[in-house]
ROFILUM-300393 format. One record per residue: residue in three letters; x, y, z of N, C-alpha, C, O in turn. Coordinates in pm, whole numbers, plus 32768, in hexadecimal, padded with zeros to 4 digits. Example, Ala and Ser with C-alpha at 12.3 -4.5 7.8 and 13.67 -1.06 7.14 Angstrom:
<rs>
ALA85277DC7830C84CE7E3E830C85287EB6830C85907EB4834E SER85057F1F82C485577F9682CA850A80038313853D80728324 
</rs>
This chain:
<rs>
MET80547F8780008000800080008057807E8000803980E17FBD GLY80C68076804F811E80EA8056815E810A7FD18165817F7FAA SER818C80A37F8A81CB80BA7F09816680EC7EA28188813B7E4B LEU80E980BD7EAD808080ED7E52806581817E69805981CE7E0A PHE805B81A97EEA804582367F0980B9828B7ED880A582F67E9F GLN813282597EED81AA82A27EC281A782B87E2B81C983247DFB LYS817F82527DE0817B825D7D4F810F82BD7D22812583107CC9 LEU809782B37D608029830C7D3B8049839D7D5F802B83F97D13 ALA808683B07DD480A084377E078110847D7DBD810884F57DA4 PHE817884347D9A81F084757D658214844E7CD5827E84727CA2 GLN81B984037C9681D183E27C0A815584007BB4816284217B3E VAL80DF83F37BF0806284097BA5802684927BC5800684DE7B6B PHE801784AF7C467FD6852B7C70801885AA7C397FD086067C14 PRO809D85B27C3280DA862C7BFA80A9864B7B6D809486BF7B4B TYR809885E47B1B806B85FC7A927FD7861F7A8B7FAC86697A33 ILE7F8885E97AE87EFB86107AEF7EF186A47B127EA686EF7AD4 ALA7F3E86CD7B787F3C87597BA47F6D87B67B357F32881F7B1E LEU7FD987907AF2801087E47A877FB387EC7A0F7FA8885579D0 THR7F6F877F79F07F10877F79807E9A87DA799D7E7188297949 VAL7E6487CE7A177DF488267A3E7E2188B77A3F7DD689117A18 PHE7E9D88CE7A6C7ED489557A707ED9899379E47EAA8A0379D0 VAL7F11894B79847F22898178FD7E9C898C78B57E7A89F67880 VAL7E50891F78B27DCF891E786B7D6D897C78AE7D2389C5786B GLY7D6C897B79337D0E89D0797D7D268A6479657CC78AAF7953 HIS7DA38A8E79667DC18B1B794C7D9E8B4378BD7D698BAF78A4 GLY7DBD8AE9785F7D9C8B0777D47D058B1477C07CD78B72777F TYR7CBA8AB777F87C288ABB77EA7BEF8B3578307B978B7977FB ARG7C218B5078A77BED8BC278F47C068C4578AA7BB08C9E78AC TYR7C778C52786A7C998CCE78247C388CE877B27C0B8D5A779F TYR7C178C8177677BC08C9476F27B2B8C8F77157ADA8CD076D3 ALA7B078C43777B7A798C33779B7A488C92780679D08CAA7812 ASP7AA48CC978557A7A8D1E78C57AD58D9778CD7B058DBB7938 PHE7AED8DD6785A7B518E4178517B338EB678AE7B8F8EF278E6 TYR7AB48ED878BE7A928F4F790D7A9E8F3779A37A948F9579F2 GLN7AB38EBB79CB7ACE8E9D7A587B638E7E7A6E7B8B8E4F7AD8 TRP7BB48E9A7A067C448E807A0F7C868EF67A567CC18F4D7A16 ASN7C7B8EF97AD97CB68F667B277CC38F397BB87C978ECC7BDC SER7CFE8F8C7C087D158F6A7C947C9D8F8A7CED7C9E8F6A7D64 ARG7C368FCA7CB47BC08FF47D007BED90377D847BC290127DF1 SER7C4390997D747C7D90DB7DE87C13911E7E3E7BB191567E0C SER7C2991177EC17BCF91587F227C0B91DB7F547BE4920F7FBC GLU7C6992117F077CAF928C7F307C4E93017F3F7C5D93527F9A LEU7BEC930A7EE67B8E937A7EEC7B3493717F667B0193D67F96 ILE7B1F92F77F987AC892E4800C7B10930C808C7AD7935080E1 ASP7B8D92E2809A7BD992FE81147C6D930180F07CB0929980F4 ARG7C9E937380CE7D28937F809B7D8F9379810A7DF7933880FA ASP7D7693BC81797DDC93CA81E27E079343821C7E7D932F8238 SER7DA992E8822D7DCA9267826A7E0E920882087E39919B822E LEU7E179231818A7E5091DA81237EE691EF81107F2D919280EA LYS7F159267812B7F9D928E8105800A922F8138805791F880E9 VAL800F921E81BB807E91D181F78078913F81CC80DC910681A1 GLY8002910281D97FF3907581BA80129054812A805C8FF5810E ILE7FDC90A180CD7FEE9083803F807F909B801480B390547FBE THR80C091008050814C911C802E81A790AC806081FC907C8015 MET8195908380DC81E79017811481D18F9580C882318F4D80A9 PHE81538F7680AA81378EF9806581738EF87FDA81B58E977FB3 HIS815E8F637F8D818D8F637F0282268F5B7EFA825B8F0B7EAD TRP826C8FAD7F4782FE8FA87F4183328F237F7583908EEA7F3D GLY82F58EF17FE083218E708016830B8DFE7FB683648DAA7FA5 ILE82968DF87F7782768D877F2082C28D907E9D82E58D297E64 ILE82DC8E087E6B83268E177DED83B58DE37DFD83E48D967DAA PHE83FA8E0E7E6784838DE17E7C84878D4B7E9F84E48D057E79 THR84228D1C7EE7841B8C8D7F0784098C3A7E8984488BD27E79 PHE83B28C697E2F839A8C217DB184198C177D5E843E8BAB7D31 PHE845C8C887D4A84D58C857CF885468C367D3B85988BF97CF7 GLY85498C397DC085AB8BE87E0885928B547DF085F08B097DD7 HIS85148B297DF884F28A9E7DDB85108A7D7D4985488A147D2A PHE84E98AD67CF184F48ABB7C6185858AA37C3885A58A3D7BFC PHE85DC8B027C5986678AF57C3086B48A937C88870B8A4B7C58 GLY86938A8F7D0986DB8A397D6486C389A57D4C871E89547D5A LEU864789817D27862588F47D15863688C37C85864F884D7C6F LEU862A891D7C25863488F47B9A86C388FB7B6386E088C37AF9 THR871B893D7BAB87A689467B7E87F888D47BBB880588CD7C35 PRO882E887A7B69887D880A7B9F88F7883B7BED8938889D7BC7 GLN891587F67C5A8986881D7CAD8A0A88107C618A67885C7C79 ASP8A1287AF7C068A8E879F7BB78AAC881E7B678B2088447B58 PHE8A43885E7B338A5688DA7AE88A83894B7B458ADA899A7B22 LEU8A4789517BBB8A6D89B97C1C8AFD89A67C4C8B448A077C66 ASN8B2889297C578BB2890D7C808C15894B7C1E8C7F897C7C46 LYS8BF389477B9C8C4B89807B368C548A187B438CB58A557B18 LEU8BEC8A537B7F8BEC8AE47B948C2C8B0B7C198C348B817C3B GLY8C578AA67C638C958AC17CE48C338AC77D588C588AEE7DC7 ILE8BB78AA27D3E8B508AA27DA88B428A147DDC8B0089C17D9D THR8B8089F77E4B8B7D89717E838AF489527EBF8AA189AB7ED1 SER8ADE88D27EDE8A5F88A97F1B8A4C88EB7FA389DB89097FCB GLU8ABB89037FEB8AB08944806E8A7F89D480608A2A8A0180AC ILE8AB68A1B7FFD8A898AA57FE489F98AA57FB689A88AF77FE2 HIS89D98A497F5C89518A3F7F2888ED8A297F9988878A6E7FA0 GLU890A89CA7FEF88B189AC805F88A68A2180BF883A8A4080F0 PHE89178A6380DB89178AD5813788BE8B458103886A8B7A814C VAL88D08B69808388808BD5804887ED8BAE804487968BFE8065 ALA87D18B32801A87478B04801087028B048099868E8B2B80A5 LEU874B8AD880FD87128ACD818386EE8B5581BD867D8B6A81EA TYR874D8BB281BC87368C30820086E08C9281B086988CE481EA THR86E68C8B812C86888CDB80DE85FB8CA280EB85998CEC80EE GLY85F28C1D80F485708BDE810985348C06818E84BC8C1F8197 MET85868C0C81F585568C36827985248CC7827584B98CE782AA LEU85738D1E823585508DAB823084D18DC481E084718DFE8213 PHE84D08D998163845F8DB8810B83E68D60812883748D8A8112 GLY83FD8CE7815A838D8C94818483448CD181F982C98CD381FC THR838F8D04825A83518D4682CE83068DC382A282978DDD82D1 MET83428E0F824883018E888216827B8E6781D282168EA881EC ALA827C8E01817D82028DD98137819A8DA4819881238DC1818A PHE81C58D5781FC81688D1C825C81248D8682B180AB8D8282C4 VAL81728DE482E381388E50833480D78EA382DF806B8EC7830E GLY80FF8EC1826480A68F0C820B80248EC381F47FB98F0181F2 LEU802A8E3F81E17FB18DF081CC7F568DF082467EDC8DF78239 LEU7F918DE882BC7F408DEC83377EF68E7183427E828E75836A ILE7F3A8EDD831F7EFB8F6183227E888F6682BE7E1C8F9982DD LEU7E9F8F3182467E378F3281DF7DC18EDA82047D4E8EFE81EB LEU7DDD8E6682417D718E0D826A7D1E8E4A82DB7CA38E4382DA LYS7D628E87833C7D1C8ECA83A97CC48F3A83737C528F4A839D ARG7CFA8F8583157CAF8FF482D87C338FC082907BC78FF9829D ARG7C438F5382447BD28F1F81F67B668EE3824F7AF08EE6822C LEU7B8D8EAD82C17B2B8E6F83197AEB8ED0837D7A778EC083A1 LEU7B388F3483A97B0A8F8984167ADF901583EE7A9C9059843B LYS7B05904183787AD790C483487A4E90B183077A459073829E PRO79E390E58344795B90C78314794590E28280790B908F823A ARG79739154824F795B917681C279A9911C8164797790F380FB VAL7A2690FC818A7A7890A481387A3E901681397A388FD380D2 HIS7A148FEA81B079DB8F6381BC795B8F56816A79438EEF812B ALA790A8FBF816A788C8FBB811F78A58FB2808878548F79803F ALA79148FE9805B79338FE77FCB79868F6C7FA479AB8F5E7F2F SER79A38F15800479F68EA07FEA79A18E257FCA79318E167FFB SER79D88DD07F7679978D517F5979D98CE27FAA7A458CF57FE2 THR79988C6F7FAF79D48BFC7FF37A588BD77FB27AB78BB07FF5 ASN7A5C8BE57F2E7AD58BC87EE27B498C207F0F7BBA8BF17F19 ASP7B2D8CA07F2A7B968CFD7F567BD38CD07FDA7C4C8CD57FED VAL7B7E8CA380357BAE8C7880B97BFD8BF580AD7C658BE580ED ILE7BCA8B99805B7C0D8B17804B7C9A8B2A80137CF98AED8045 VAL7CA88B7E7FAD7D2C8B8F7F6F7D8D8BD37FD17E048BB47FCF LEU7D5D8C2C80237DB38C6B80887DE08C0680F07E558C038117 ILE7D828BB3811F7DA48B4D81827E098AE981487E678AC0818C LEU7DF48AC380CB7E508A6680897EDB8AA3807C7F3F8A608092 LEU7EE08B2380587F618B6980517FA58B6D80D9801E8B5980E3 VAL7F578B8781417F8F8B8C81C97FD18B0781EC80408B058220 PHE7F8D8A9781CF7FC48A1381F0804089F4819D80A289C081D2 VAL803C8A14811C80B089F980C5812A8A4480F881968A0A8106 VAL811A8AC58113818A8B18813E81B68AF381CB822E8AF381E9 PHE81568AD5822281798AB082AC81CF8A3282AF82378A3082F1 VAL81A589CA826981F0894B826C827B895F822F82DD89298262 GLY828389AC81C1830489C6818583618A1381E183D889F481EB THR832B8A778227837C8AC6828483A28A7482FE84118A808332 TYR83468A20832B836389C5839B83DA896A83788431895383CC ASN83DB893882FE844A88E382D384CF892D82D8853688F382FC SER84CD89AE82B4854889FD82B7857E8A0F834485F68A09835B TYR85238A2583A2854C8A40842C856889C0847B85C889BA84C8 VAL8514895B8468851688E784C385438866847F85A2882584AC LYS84FF88418413851487BD83D5857187C9835E854687B382EC ARG85EC87EB8375864A880183088674877B82CA868F8719830F PHE8679877C82458699870081FD86E18723817C86C28788813C ASP874186D08155878D86E780DB873786C38062871B864D804A VAL870C8727801786B187127FA786FA87097F2186BE86E87EBC LEU877B87277F2087C387347EA187CC86B27E5387D386B47DD8 TYR87CC86417E9987DC85C27E54876185687E66876784F07E4C THR86F285A37E91867485587E9F860285A37E5A85D9857E7DEC ILE85D1860C7E9B855F86567E658584869D7DE38537869C7D83 ALA85FA86DB7DDE862287277D67862886D07CEA85EC86F57C85 PRO866E865D7CEB866D860A7C7285E485CE7C5385C485B57BDF TRP859285B77CBB850985867CA284BA85F07C55847285CF7BF7 ILE84C6866E7C7D847E86D97C3884B186E87BA9846186FB7B4E ARG853386E07B96856886E87B0E853886727ABA852686807A41 GLY852485FF7AFA84ED858B7AB4845D85A27A89843385737A1F ILE841185EC7AD98388860E7AB4838B86637A34833B864E79D9 VAL83E686C17A3083F0871C79BC841A86D0793E83E886ED78D1 THR84748671794D84A7862778D8845685A978BC847D85587868 LEU83E685997903838C852578F083CE84A1791583AB843878DF THR842D84A67972846E842D79A38471842D7A3C84DC84237A77 PRO83FC84377A7D83FB84417B0F842383BE7B5183FA83527B27 ASP847483C97BB7849F83547C05846983657C9384A783A77CE6 GLN83F783297CAC83B6833E7D2E840583007DA183EE83237E15 SER846182A57D8484B282697DEE850E82D07E31853882BD7EA3 LEU852C833D7DE9857E83A87E24853983E77E9C857B84247EF1 MET84B583DA7EA3846984177F10846083BD7F8B842983E67FF1 ASN849383447F83848982E77FF484C4831D80768483831580DE PRO853F83568073857A838580F2854B840F811E8573843F8188 VAL84F8844F80CD84CF84D980EA846D84DB8160840E848D8162 PRO8482853381C38427853D823783998561820B8383859F81A3 TRP83388538825F82AC854E823B828785E18233822F860681E6 SER82C98634828182A786C3827B82CA86FD81F28284875581C1 TYR833486CB81B4835886F8812C82F586C180C782CD87078069 LYS82CC864280D9826B8606807D81E5864F808481A68667801E ILE81BB867280FD813D86BC810E8146874480CA80E8876F8088 HIS81B9878780DB81CD8809809A81C187FD8002818088507FC2 ILE81FE87977FC981F987817F38816C87637F09813E879B7EA6 LEU8127870A7F4F809F86E47F27803E87587F347FE587697EE0 LEU804E87A97F9D7FF988217FAC801688857F3C7FB988C37F07 ALA809588957F1A80B988F27EAF808088C47E29805289167DD9 LEU808388417E0E8049880B7D937FB1881D7D927F77883B7D2A THR7F73880B7E057EE288207E107EBF88B27DF37E5F88CE7DAC LEU7F0E890D7E2A7EF9899C7E107F0D89BB7D7C7EC48A0C7D42 LEU7F6E897A7D407F89898D7CB17F1089657C5E7EE889AD7C02 GLY7ED588F17C7E7E6188C27C347DE389117C507D8B891A7BFB PHE7DDB894B7CC67D6589987CEE7D698A277CB97D018A677CAB SER7DE08A587C9C7DF18AE67C797DA18B177C017D778B8B7C03 PRO7D878AC67B987D398AFD7B277CAB8B247B4C7C6A8B6F7B03 PHE7C798AF37BBD7BF08B0D7BE57BE78B797C517B808B897C92 THR7C558BC27C637C5C8C267CCC7C8C8CAC7C957CA68CBA7C1D ARG7C978D0C7CEE7CCB8D907CC97D618D8D7CAB7D988DF17C7D LEU7DA38D1D7CC47E328D137CAB7E538D1B7C177EC88D267BF3 VAL7DEF8D147BC07E0A8D207B307E4C8DA57B0D7E8A8DB27AA4 HIS7E3E8E077B657E758E8B7B457F0E8E8D7B447F4A8EF17B1D ILE7F4E8E1F7B707FE18E1B7B6B80148E227ADB80868E497AC3 TRP7FBF8DFB7A7A7FE78E0079EE7FD58E8B79B27FFA8EA3793F SER7F9C8EE579FF7F7F8F6B79C97FDE8FD479FF7FB990497A0C ILE80588FAC7A1F80BC900B7A4E80D6907279DF80F8904B7970 PRO80C890F279FC80D491587992816491747969819691E3797A VAL81A6910D79328232911B790982419185789C82A191D2789C THR81E1918A783F81E991E877CF81DE927977FD81FD92D577B1 TYR81B1928D787881A6931578AD822D935C78AA823493D4788F PHE8299931178C6831E934B78CB83599360784083C193A17832 LEU8319932977DA834E933377538303939876FD833093BC7690 ARG829293C4772F8241941E76DC828094AA76D882C794D17735 PRO826694F5766F82A1957D7664826395DC76CA81F495C676FB TYR82AC964276E8827A96A77745820196EE770881F796FE768F ILE81A99716775F813797667733815E97F9773C8187982977A6 SER8152983E76CF817898CB76CC80FD992276E38095991176A3 PHE810B997E773E809F99DD775980CC9A66772581399A967744 ARG80779AA276D880979B2576A180339B8B76D77FBA9B7576D9 ARG80699BFA770080149C6477337FDF9CB976C0802C9CE47669 ARG7F5F9CCF76BF7F249D2076557EE89D9E76927E999D9876F0 PHE7F0F9E0E765B7EDB9E8D768B7E649EB876357E6A9EB775BA VAL7DFC9EDC76797D849F0576327D6A9F9976517D629FC076C6 ASP7D5C9FE675EB7D3BA07476007CA9A08376257C50A05775DD ILE7C93A0C276967C0AA0D776C27BE6A16976A07C24A1C876D1 PRO7B82A178764D7B5EA20176257B25A251769A7B02A2C6768A 
</rs>
């Protein structure tokens, strides 16, 4: 039973989550374009949003890129650049602690605001609360692992993730991984699959072109008043 669960969880489920993620976002974009936004509650209660949303966004952005480059880049390649596994682990650990804590605290502020601010709560859907709670658990378990349940991921989780990308997953690599890490991964995959049905779709609408557009020129026009 254990080996069956291991295979379903770390060889089958990742592809289910990724398929729902890709197909779901594509379908949502074309079928529900006018709901493709963050449905921000800033206009309802702006002051209580500032700290939480700032901490969460900066924390989760740096955490995402840390995971992305840290886990997808083979250690053999980093060794050639002079970045040893010890340096890699040190940077990953302490940046994870810093930005994970920042994201977690920001999420707690946002969840408290959504549940306890009457106007914000009235404008919230069940879906909004569920996705916030799921984010809280994903970030909490990941941050807990950084502080308490430290484990060498460079030769277990990292190559397993790269195997998912190259369509050659080896679920046996996950055998020695502690359960707190496995829970973090499974929760993150669940969030990935759930995201097309939530306000998280707005992550694809980052206004990158804003920085590339030409300046708007304002010209003063004088009008003679008789």
